[in-house]
MIVO-137543 format. One record per residue (C-alpha): residue number from 1; chain; x, y, z. Coordinates in pm, whole numbers, padded with zeros to 5 digits. Each point is the difference from the previous one (the first is absolute). Layout:
N
<zator milum="NUM" papa="A" c1="X" c2="Y" c3="Z"/>
...
END
This chain:
320
<zator milum="1" papa="A" c1="09485" c2="12982" c3="10516"/>
<zator milum="2" papa="A" c1="00184" c2="00248" c3="-00224"/>
<zator milum="3" papa="A" c1="-00108" c2="-00055" c3="-00361"/>
<zator milum="4" papa="A" c1="00349" c2="00094" c3="-00124"/>
<zator milum="5" papa="A" c1="00170" c2="-00336" c3="00016"/>
<zator milum="6" papa="A" c1="00235" c2="-00200" c3="-00217"/>
<zator milum="7" papa="A" c1="-00163" c2="-00323" c3="00119"/>
<zator milum="8" papa="A" c1="-00325" c2="-00048" c3="-00188"/>
<zator milum="9" papa="A" c1="00018" c2="-00372" c3="-00087"/>
<zator milum="10" papa="A" c1="00219" c2="-00299" c3="00079"/>
<zator milum="11" papa="A" c1="00199" c2="00079" c3="-00315"/>
<zator milum="12" papa="A" c1="00128" c2="00316" c3="00169"/>
<zator milum="13" papa="A" c1="00177" c2="-00189" c3="00280"/>
<zator milum="14" papa="A" c1="00378" c2="00007" c3="-00064"/>
<zator milum="15" papa="A" c1="00142" c2="-00327" c3="-00128"/>
<zator milum="16" papa="A" c1="00342" c2="00058" c3="00157"/>
<zator milum="17" papa="A" c1="00044" c2="-00218" c3="00308"/>
<zator milum="18" papa="A" c1="00164" c2="00164" c3="00300"/>
<zator milum="19" papa="A" c1="-00035" c2="-00317" c3="00209"/>
<zator milum="20" papa="A" c1="00175" c2="-00299" c3="-00153"/>
<zator milum="21" papa="A" c1="-00172" c2="-00337" c3="-00041"/>
<zator milum="22" papa="A" c1="00068" c2="-00276" c3="00249"/>
<zator milum="23" papa="A" c1="00022" c2="00050" c3="00376"/>
<zator milum="24" papa="A" c1="-00035" c2="-00195" c3="00326"/>
<zator milum="25" papa="A" c1="-00353" c2="00139" c3="00042"/>
<zator milum="26" papa="A" c1="-00295" c2="-00235" c3="-00034"/>
<zator milum="27" papa="A" c1="-00138" c2="-00055" c3="-00350"/>
<zator milum="28" papa="A" c1="-00300" c2="00223" c3="-00060"/>
<zator milum="29" papa="A" c1="00087" c2="00241" c3="00284"/>
<zator milum="30" papa="A" c1="-00245" c2="00292" c3="-00019"/>
<zator milum="31" papa="A" c1="00243" c2="00222" c3="00186"/>
<zator milum="32" papa="A" c1="00265" c2="-00045" c3="-00266"/>
<zator milum="33" papa="A" c1="-00254" c2="00067" c3="-00276"/>
<zator milum="34" papa="A" c1="-00096" c2="00330" c3="00164"/>
<zator milum="35" papa="A" c1="00364" c2="00096" c3="00058"/>
<zator milum="36" papa="A" c1="00083" c2="-00070" c3="-00366"/>
<zator milum="37" papa="A" c1="-00279" c2="00228" c3="-00127"/>
<zator milum="38" papa="A" c1="00071" c2="00267" c3="00262"/>
<zator milum="39" papa="A" c1="00365" c2="00011" c3="-00111"/>
<zator milum="40" papa="A" c1="-00103" c2="00037" c3="-00365"/>
<zator milum="41" papa="A" c1="-00219" c2="00297" c3="00092"/>
<zator milum="42" papa="A" c1="00268" c2="00176" c3="00207"/>
<zator milum="43" papa="A" c1="00293" c2="-00077" c3="-00228"/>
<zator milum="44" papa="A" c1="00354" c2="-00108" c3="00078"/>
<zator milum="45" papa="A" c1="00117" c2="00295" c3="00211"/>
<zator milum="46" papa="A" c1="-00123" c2="-00146" c3="00330"/>
<zator milum="47" papa="A" c1="00145" c2="-00103" c3="00333"/>
<zator milum="48" papa="A" c1="-00203" c2="-00269" c3="00177"/>
<zator milum="49" papa="A" c1="-00001" c2="-00028" c3="00378"/>
<zator milum="50" papa="A" c1="-00118" c2="-00344" c3="00100"/>
<zator milum="51" papa="A" c1="-00121" c2="-00116" c3="00340"/>
<zator milum="52" papa="A" c1="00029" c2="-00372" c3="00079"/>
<zator milum="53" papa="A" c1="-00255" c2="-00208" c3="-00187"/>
<zator milum="54" papa="A" c1="-00062" c2="-00218" c3="-00303"/>
<zator milum="55" papa="A" c1="00148" c2="00247" c3="-00249"/>
<zator milum="56" papa="A" c1="00325" c2="00003" c3="00198"/>
<zator milum="57" papa="A" c1="00070" c2="-00335" c3="-00167"/>
<zator milum="58" papa="A" c1="00047" c2="00180" c3="-00332"/>
<zator milum="59" papa="A" c1="00351" c2="00100" c3="00099"/>
<zator milum="60" papa="A" c1="00244" c2="-00276" c3="00085"/>
<zator milum="61" papa="A" c1="00357" c2="00125" c3="00000"/>
<zator milum="62" papa="A" c1="00167" c2="00039" c3="-00247"/>
<zator milum="63" papa="A" c1="-00302" c2="-00010" c3="-00231"/>
<zator milum="64" papa="A" c1="-00199" c2="00318" c3="-00074"/>
<zator milum="65" papa="A" c1="-00314" c2="-00059" c3="-00207"/>
<zator milum="66" papa="A" c1="-00111" c2="00362" c3="-00040"/>
<zator milum="67" papa="A" c1="00131" c2="00286" c3="-00216"/>
<zator milum="68" papa="A" c1="-00013" c2="00240" c3="00292"/>
<zator milum="69" papa="A" c1="00129" c2="00043" c3="00354"/>
<zator milum="70" papa="A" c1="-00087" c2="-00201" c3="00310"/>
<zator milum="71" papa="A" c1="00043" c2="00042" c3="00374"/>
<zator milum="72" papa="A" c1="-00107" c2="-00270" c3="00241"/>
<zator milum="73" papa="A" c1="-00134" c2="00129" c3="00332"/>
<zator milum="74" papa="A" c1="-00125" c2="-00155" c3="00322"/>
<zator milum="75" papa="A" c1="-00369" c2="-00088" c3="00034"/>
<zator milum="76" papa="A" c1="-00105" c2="00305" c3="00201"/>
<zator milum="77" papa="A" c1="00195" c2="00285" c3="-00153"/>
<zator milum="78" papa="A" c1="-00010" c2="00011" c3="-00380"/>
<zator milum="79" papa="A" c1="-00159" c2="00350" c3="-00008"/>
<zator milum="80" papa="A" c1="00275" c2="00127" c3="00233"/>
<zator milum="81" papa="A" c1="00259" c2="-00142" c3="-00240"/>
<zator milum="82" papa="A" c1="-00183" c2="00171" c3="-00285"/>
<zator milum="83" papa="A" c1="00027" c2="00328" c3="00193"/>
<zator milum="84" papa="A" c1="00377" c2="-00044" c3="00024"/>
<zator milum="85" papa="A" c1="00030" c2="-00059" c3="-00374"/>
<zator milum="86" papa="A" c1="-00221" c2="00301" c3="-00076"/>
<zator milum="87" papa="A" c1="00208" c2="00221" c3="00230"/>
<zator milum="88" papa="A" c1="00322" c2="-00120" c3="-00165"/>
<zator milum="89" papa="A" c1="-00143" c2="00082" c3="-00342"/>
<zator milum="90" papa="A" c1="-00093" c2="00347" c3="00129"/>
<zator milum="91" papa="A" c1="00362" c2="00058" c3="00105"/>
<zator milum="92" papa="A" c1="00138" c2="-00125" c3="-00331"/>
<zator milum="93" papa="A" c1="-00245" c2="00217" c3="-00191"/>
<zator milum="94" papa="A" c1="00089" c2="00308" c3="00209"/>
<zator milum="95" papa="A" c1="00369" c2="-00060" c3="-00078"/>
<zator milum="96" papa="A" c1="-00076" c2="-00027" c3="-00369"/>
<zator milum="97" papa="A" c1="00104" c2="-00364" c3="-00018"/>
<zator milum="98" papa="A" c1="-00353" c2="-00115" c3="-00094"/>
<zator milum="99" papa="A" c1="-00220" c2="00185" c3="-00245"/>
<zator milum="100" papa="A" c1="-00367" c2="00031" c3="00094"/>
<zator milum="101" papa="A" c1="-00103" c2="-00167" c3="-00326"/>
<zator milum="102" papa="A" c1="00223" c2="-00300" c3="00075"/>
<zator milum="103" papa="A" c1="-00105" c2="-00042" c3="00362"/>
<zator milum="104" papa="A" c1="-00103" c2="-00356" c3="00085"/>
<zator milum="105" papa="A" c1="-00350" c2="-00076" c3="00120"/>
<zator milum="106" papa="A" c1="-00004" c2="-00161" c3="00345"/>
<zator milum="107" papa="A" c1="-00238" c2="-00296" c3="00034"/>
<zator milum="108" papa="A" c1="-00066" c2="-00206" c3="00311"/>
<zator milum="109" papa="A" c1="-00121" c2="-00350" c3="-00087"/>
<zator milum="110" papa="A" c1="-00142" c2="-00220" c3="00276"/>
<zator milum="111" papa="A" c1="-00247" c2="-00276" c3="00063"/>
<zator milum="112" papa="A" c1="-00308" c2="00051" c3="00213"/>
<zator milum="113" papa="A" c1="00183" c2="-00122" c3="00312"/>
<zator milum="114" papa="A" c1="00221" c2="00308" c3="-00006"/>
<zator milum="115" papa="A" c1="-00262" c2="00236" c3="-00147"/>
<zator milum="116" papa="A" c1="-00290" c2="-00085" c3="00232"/>
<zator milum="117" papa="A" c1="00186" c2="-00115" c3="00310"/>
<zator milum="118" papa="A" c1="00371" c2="00015" c3="00076"/>
<zator milum="119" papa="A" c1="00092" c2="00306" c3="-00206"/>
<zator milum="120" papa="A" c1="-00311" c2="00213" c3="00054"/>
<zator milum="121" papa="A" c1="00161" c2="00231" c3="00259"/>
<zator milum="122" papa="A" c1="00294" c2="00082" c3="-00227"/>
<zator milum="123" papa="A" c1="-00236" c2="00054" c3="-00292"/>
<zator milum="124" papa="A" c1="-00223" c2="00235" c3="00197"/>
<zator milum="125" papa="A" c1="00301" c2="00210" c3="00091"/>
<zator milum="126" papa="A" c1="00113" c2="00021" c3="-00361"/>
<zator milum="127" papa="A" c1="-00344" c2="00116" c3="-00115"/>
<zator milum="128" papa="A" c1="-00010" c2="00256" c3="00282"/>
<zator milum="129" papa="A" c1="00333" c2="00138" c3="-00126"/>
<zator milum="130" papa="A" c1="-00149" c2="00002" c3="-00352"/>
<zator milum="131" papa="A" c1="00289" c2="-00210" c3="-00130"/>
<zator milum="132" papa="A" c1="00002" c2="00002" c3="-00380"/>
<zator milum="133" papa="A" c1="-00016" c2="-00373" c3="-00067"/>
<zator milum="134" papa="A" c1="-00211" c2="-00281" c3="-00144"/>
<zator milum="135" papa="A" c1="-00117" c2="-00281" c3="00224"/>
<zator milum="136" papa="A" c1="-00093" c2="-00324" c3="-00178"/>
<zator milum="137" papa="A" c1="-00164" c2="-00264" c3="00218"/>
<zator milum="138" papa="A" c1="-00048" c2="-00338" c3="-00166"/>
<zator milum="139" papa="A" c1="-00290" c2="-00132" c3="00206"/>
<zator milum="140" papa="A" c1="-00018" c2="-00380" c3="00011"/>
<zator milum="141" papa="A" c1="-00207" c2="00024" c3="00319"/>
<zator milum="142" papa="A" c1="00245" c2="-00195" c3="00215"/>
<zator milum="143" papa="A" c1="00357" c2="-00036" c3="00115"/>
<zator milum="144" papa="A" c1="00073" c2="-00194" c3="-00316"/>
<zator milum="145" papa="A" c1="00378" c2="-00026" c3="00014"/>
<zator milum="146" papa="A" c1="00000" c2="-00188" c3="00330"/>
<zator milum="147" papa="A" c1="-00269" c2="-00255" c3="-00083"/>
<zator milum="148" papa="A" c1="-00331" c2="00186" c3="-00038"/>
<zator milum="149" papa="A" c1="-00082" c2="00117" c3="00352"/>
<zator milum="150" papa="A" c1="-00281" c2="00245" c3="00077"/>
<zator milum="151" papa="A" c1="00069" c2="00373" c3="-00028"/>
<zator milum="152" papa="A" c1="-00237" c2="00285" c3="00075"/>
<zator milum="153" papa="A" c1="-00066" c2="00003" c3="-00376"/>
<zator milum="154" papa="A" c1="-00142" c2="-00354" c3="00011"/>
<zator milum="155" papa="A" c1="-00371" c2="00020" c3="-00087"/>
<zator milum="156" papa="A" c1="-00286" c2="-00153" c3="00192"/>
<zator milum="157" papa="A" c1="-00052" c2="-00366" c3="-00082"/>
<zator milum="158" papa="A" c1="00351" c2="-00074" c3="-00122"/>
<zator milum="159" papa="A" c1="00196" c2="-00294" c3="00138"/>
<zator milum="160" papa="A" c1="00370" c2="00054" c3="00067"/>
<zator milum="161" papa="A" c1="00263" c2="-00192" c3="00198"/>
<zator milum="162" papa="A" c1="-00102" c2="00200" c3="00307"/>
<zator milum="163" papa="A" c1="-00374" c2="00025" c3="-00069"/>
<zator milum="164" papa="A" c1="-00095" c2="-00355" c3="-00082"/>
<zator milum="165" papa="A" c1="-00374" c2="-00077" c3="00017"/>
<zator milum="166" papa="A" c1="-00101" c2="-00187" c3="00315"/>
<zator milum="167" papa="A" c1="-00331" c2="-00125" c3="00142"/>
<zator milum="168" papa="A" c1="-00019" c2="00312" c3="00218"/>
<zator milum="169" papa="A" c1="00119" c2="00232" c3="-00280"/>
<zator milum="170" papa="A" c1="-00122" c2="-00165" c3="-00323"/>
<zator milum="171" papa="A" c1="00046" c2="00309" c3="-00218"/>
<zator milum="172" papa="A" c1="00378" c2="00017" c3="00055"/>
<zator milum="173" papa="A" c1="00102" c2="00364" c3="00035"/>
<zator milum="174" papa="A" c1="-00285" c2="00160" c3="00193"/>
<zator milum="175" papa="A" c1="00124" c2="00360" c3="00000"/>
<zator milum="176" papa="A" c1="-00025" c2="00269" c3="-00266"/>
<zator milum="177" papa="A" c1="00274" c2="00111" c3="-00235"/>
<zator milum="178" papa="A" c1="00165" c2="00327" c3="00099"/>
<zator milum="179" papa="A" c1="-00075" c2="00285" c3="-00244"/>
<zator milum="180" papa="A" c1="00344" c2="00132" c3="-00094"/>
<zator milum="181" papa="A" c1="-00146" c2="00228" c3="-00268"/>
<zator milum="182" papa="A" c1="-00202" c2="00190" c3="00261"/>
<zator milum="183" papa="A" c1="00289" c2="00007" c3="00248"/>
<zator milum="184" papa="A" c1="00214" c2="00171" c3="-00262"/>
<zator milum="185" papa="A" c1="-00287" c2="00227" c3="-00107"/>
<zator milum="186" papa="A" c1="-00032" c2="00126" c3="00356"/>
<zator milum="187" papa="A" c1="00356" c2="00133" c3="-00036"/>
<zator milum="188" papa="A" c1="-00107" c2="00201" c3="-00310"/>
<zator milum="189" papa="A" c1="00292" c2="-00103" c3="-00225"/>
<zator milum="190" papa="A" c1="00023" c2="00120" c3="-00358"/>
<zator milum="191" papa="A" c1="-00120" c2="-00320" c3="-00166"/>
<zator milum="192" papa="A" c1="-00136" c2="-00346" c3="00091"/>
<zator milum="193" papa="A" c1="-00119" c2="-00281" c3="-00225"/>
<zator milum="194" papa="A" c1="-00090" c2="-00367" c3="-00008"/>
<zator milum="195" papa="A" c1="00121" c2="-00194" c3="-00303"/>
<zator milum="196" papa="A" c1="-00006" c2="-00347" c3="-00155"/>
<zator milum="197" papa="A" c1="00204" c2="-00156" c3="-00279"/>
<zator milum="198" papa="A" c1="-00328" c2="-00134" c3="-00141"/>
<zator milum="199" papa="A" c1="-00077" c2="00360" c3="-00095"/>
<zator milum="200" papa="A" c1="00342" c2="00096" c3="-00130"/>
<zator milum="201" papa="A" c1="-00099" c2="00319" c3="-00182"/>
<zator milum="202" papa="A" c1="-00173" c2="00131" c3="00314"/>
<zator milum="203" papa="A" c1="00318" c2="-00081" c3="00196"/>
<zator milum="204" papa="A" c1="00228" c2="00178" c3="-00246"/>
<zator milum="205" papa="A" c1="-00223" c2="00307" c3="-00014"/>
<zator milum="206" papa="A" c1="00000" c2="00031" c3="00377"/>
<zator milum="207" papa="A" c1="00378" c2="-00016" c3="00026"/>
<zator milum="208" papa="A" c1="00019" c2="00257" c3="-00280"/>
<zator milum="209" papa="A" c1="-00243" c2="00225" c3="00189"/>
<zator milum="210" papa="A" c1="00203" c2="-00028" c3="00319"/>
<zator milum="211" papa="A" c1="00314" c2="00129" c3="-00172"/>
<zator milum="212" papa="A" c1="-00171" c2="00338" c3="-00026"/>
<zator milum="213" papa="A" c1="-00010" c2="00032" c3="00381"/>
<zator milum="214" papa="A" c1="00269" c2="00063" c3="00256"/>
<zator milum="215" papa="A" c1="-00023" c2="-00144" c3="00348"/>
<zator milum="216" papa="A" c1="-00107" c2="-00347" c3="00112"/>
<zator milum="217" papa="A" c1="-00179" c2="-00234" c3="-00241"/>
<zator milum="218" papa="A" c1="-00148" c2="-00341" c3="00087"/>
<zator milum="219" papa="A" c1="-00085" c2="-00292" c3="-00229"/>
<zator milum="220" papa="A" c1="-00164" c2="-00312" c3="00142"/>
<zator milum="221" papa="A" c1="00035" c2="-00277" c3="-00256"/>
<zator milum="222" papa="A" c1="-00206" c2="-00315" c3="00015"/>
<zator milum="223" papa="A" c1="00257" c2="-00279" c3="00003"/>
<zator milum="224" papa="A" c1="-00161" c2="-00331" c3="-00084"/>
<zator milum="225" papa="A" c1="00203" c2="-00269" c3="00177"/>
<zator milum="226" papa="A" c1="-00023" c2="-00347" c3="-00160"/>
<zator milum="227" papa="A" c1="00201" c2="-00163" c3="00281"/>
<zator milum="228" papa="A" c1="-00193" c2="00147" c3="00292"/>
<zator milum="229" papa="A" c1="-00345" c2="00050" c3="-00151"/>
<zator milum="230" papa="A" c1="00001" c2="-00339" c3="-00167"/>
<zator milum="231" papa="A" c1="-00053" c2="00028" c3="-00375"/>
<zator milum="232" papa="A" c1="00198" c2="-00087" c3="-00314"/>
<zator milum="233" papa="A" c1="00276" c2="00248" c3="-00080"/>
<zator milum="234" papa="A" c1="-00141" c2="00064" c3="-00349"/>
<zator milum="235" papa="A" c1="-00324" c2="00135" c3="00153"/>
<zator milum="236" papa="A" c1="00136" c2="00304" c3="00186"/>
<zator milum="237" papa="A" c1="-00137" c2="00262" c3="-00239"/>
<zator milum="238" papa="A" c1="-00337" c2="-00179" c3="-00016"/>
<zator milum="239" papa="A" c1="-00026" c2="-00010" c3="00380"/>
<zator milum="240" papa="A" c1="00090" c2="00368" c3="00029"/>
<zator milum="241" papa="A" c1="-00254" c2="00090" c3="-00271"/>
<zator milum="242" papa="A" c1="-00270" c2="-00194" c3="00190"/>
<zator milum="243" papa="A" c1="00083" c2="00200" c3="00312"/>
<zator milum="244" papa="A" c1="-00075" c2="00322" c3="-00190"/>
<zator milum="245" papa="A" c1="-00312" c2="-00139" c3="-00171"/>
<zator milum="246" papa="A" c1="-00148" c2="-00124" c3="00329"/>
<zator milum="247" papa="A" c1="00079" c2="00330" c3="00170"/>
<zator milum="248" papa="A" c1="00235" c2="-00158" c3="00253"/>
<zator milum="249" papa="A" c1="00289" c2="00216" c3="-00127"/>
<zator milum="250" papa="A" c1="-00119" c2="00352" c3="-00092"/>
<zator milum="251" papa="A" c1="00224" c2="00194" c3="-00238"/>
<zator milum="252" papa="A" c1="00010" c2="00361" c3="00114"/>
<zator milum="253" papa="A" c1="00219" c2="00303" c3="00054"/>
<zator milum="254" papa="A" c1="00003" c2="00302" c3="00229"/>
<zator milum="255" papa="A" c1="00157" c2="00342" c3="-00047"/>
<zator milum="256" papa="A" c1="-00028" c2="00263" c3="00271"/>
<zator milum="257" papa="A" c1="-00218" c2="-00241" c3="00196"/>
<zator milum="258" papa="A" c1="-00266" c2="-00034" c3="-00273"/>
<zator milum="259" papa="A" c1="-00069" c2="-00359" c3="-00108"/>
<zator milum="260" papa="A" c1="-00098" c2="-00107" c3="-00350"/>
<zator milum="261" papa="A" c1="-00050" c2="-00356" c3="-00127"/>
<zator milum="262" papa="A" c1="00177" c2="-00057" c3="-00330"/>
<zator milum="263" papa="A" c1="-00166" c2="-00333" c3="-00083"/>
<zator milum="264" papa="A" c1="-00366" c2="-00039" c3="00098"/>
<zator milum="265" papa="A" c1="-00164" c2="-00338" c3="-00061"/>
<zator milum="266" papa="A" c1="-00348" c2="00060" c3="-00140"/>
<zator milum="267" papa="A" c1="-00113" c2="-00336" c3="00131"/>
<zator milum="268" papa="A" c1="00189" c2="-00169" c3="00282"/>
<zator milum="269" papa="A" c1="00068" c2="-00371" c3="-00028"/>
<zator milum="270" papa="A" c1="-00077" c2="-00209" c3="00313"/>
<zator milum="271" papa="A" c1="00296" c2="-00020" c3="00234"/>
<zator milum="272" papa="A" c1="-00013" c2="-00378" c3="00014"/>
<zator milum="273" papa="A" c1="00127" c2="-00003" c3="-00362"/>
<zator milum="274" papa="A" c1="00320" c2="00154" c3="00137"/>
<zator milum="275" papa="A" c1="00015" c2="-00196" c3="00325"/>
<zator milum="276" papa="A" c1="-00061" c2="-00352" c3="-00131"/>
<zator milum="277" papa="A" c1="00301" c2="-00001" c3="-00236"/>
<zator milum="278" papa="A" c1="00249" c2="00049" c3="00286"/>
<zator milum="279" papa="A" c1="00111" c2="-00267" c3="00244"/>
<zator milum="280" papa="A" c1="00018" c2="00250" c3="00287"/>
<zator milum="281" papa="A" c1="-00380" c2="00019" c3="-00012"/>
<zator milum="282" papa="A" c1="-00065" c2="-00371" c3="-00059"/>
<zator milum="283" papa="A" c1="-00130" c2="-00046" c3="00356"/>
<zator milum="284" papa="A" c1="-00287" c2="00236" c3="-00083"/>
<zator milum="285" papa="A" c1="-00129" c2="-00247" c3="-00261"/>
<zator milum="286" papa="A" c1="00099" c2="-00345" c3="00130"/>
<zator milum="287" papa="A" c1="-00100" c2="-00228" c3="00166"/>
<zator milum="288" papa="A" c1="-00307" c2="00226" c3="00024"/>
<zator milum="289" papa="A" c1="-00053" c2="00348" c3="-00134"/>
<zator milum="290" papa="A" c1="00038" c2="00272" c3="00264"/>
<zator milum="291" papa="A" c1="-00287" c2="00211" c3="-00131"/>
<zator milum="292" papa="A" c1="00019" c2="00245" c3="00290"/>
<zator milum="293" papa="A" c1="00366" c2="00085" c3="-00054"/>
<zator milum="294" papa="A" c1="-00038" c2="00037" c3="-00376"/>
<zator milum="295" papa="A" c1="-00308" c2="00220" c3="00042"/>
<zator milum="296" papa="A" c1="00191" c2="00214" c3="00249"/>
<zator milum="297" papa="A" c1="00272" c2="00059" c3="-00259"/>
<zator milum="298" papa="A" c1="-00260" c2="00076" c3="-00268"/>
<zator milum="299" papa="A" c1="-00186" c2="00243" c3="00225"/>
<zator milum="300" papa="A" c1="00322" c2="00183" c3="00077"/>
<zator milum="301" papa="A" c1="00076" c2="00037" c3="-00372"/>
<zator milum="302" papa="A" c1="-00356" c2="00113" c3="-00073"/>
<zator milum="303" papa="A" c1="00011" c2="00257" c3="00279"/>
<zator milum="304" papa="A" c1="00323" c2="00147" c3="-00137"/>
<zator milum="305" papa="A" c1="-00127" c2="00033" c3="-00357"/>
<zator milum="306" papa="A" c1="-00337" c2="00137" c3="00111"/>
<zator milum="307" papa="A" c1="00184" c2="00294" c3="00153"/>
<zator milum="308" papa="A" c1="00209" c2="00041" c3="-00317"/>
<zator milum="309" papa="A" c1="-00315" c2="00001" c3="-00215"/>
<zator milum="310" papa="A" c1="-00151" c2="00272" c3="00215"/>
<zator milum="311" papa="A" c1="00306" c2="00222" c3="00039"/>
<zator milum="312" papa="A" c1="00126" c2="-00026" c3="-00360"/>
<zator milum="313" papa="A" c1="-00347" c2="-00017" c3="-00165"/>
<zator milum="314" papa="A" c1="00065" c2="-00321" c3="-00192"/>
<zator milum="315" papa="A" c1="-00230" c2="-00291" c3="-00071"/>
<zator milum="316" papa="A" c1="00125" c2="-00325" c3="00154"/>
<zator milum="317" papa="A" c1="-00208" c2="-00315" c3="00015"/>
<zator milum="318" papa="A" c1="00074" c2="-00169" c3="00332"/>
<zator milum="319" papa="A" c1="-00021" c2="-00373" c3="00072"/>
<zator milum="320" papa="A" c1="-00324" c2="-00086" c3="00171"/>
END
């Protein structure tokens, strides 16, 4: 990451709030925490394009909780709406009605349902056209706004309303989580990153770095979900930090297709420390511990970080 940054410690994060307190969103929503920090990093001169999802609940006419601009779009087409806004700004700038220095940044904000599933076609087209926009996905690993159903972001072993554990499928979700980071990377956009509010300075630095690039820029934010994941709303940051410390949620970035991890745990914590504090994984521990499923998750994490250790020449102690 570029060493020239104004975000060196937590004290450097702006104190001005661009998202007002109080909203219909769930207490402790990790998506809202990420959005709040993201907005601080980008500043006020932003137009948000929102696909249907949890964050849609922020705006209930006539109330506007953000010191910026907002356009609500259908589930599948937020990037297409962003293209329209960008084209309109181009016209206004060409006519001299908008100065280049005052031009608003266009940001699509969606949950994983739109990012991984319903809106992927529209997103792929926008990247192919090299649309100059930011794409912020708050990833709560489910269709959270409609009752916590499985999405293609739902990880192996998680229970949801549509992947309940059964005698024939005791692990719950038996498939693998789709890798949106790699799907975007295959398009060779200008910038991609994973972020977490538990590592706020890392988050702010990445948004700052992205402002130096034109074209399409992706941010996948871990969005701890107290309601769906099953933990106390005051524990969101702690849960997200555990995800990083166990290696379940790698923090990384890619420019020009080259990947670099920005936070590298020197010694991974066992994944069961992360799993056991969430109700969505309770079936893996009770009435009997599903050792096979937990080991499968641990092996997958170990395999990932073994490759990182080799390719980036870092020392990482894996969980045996």
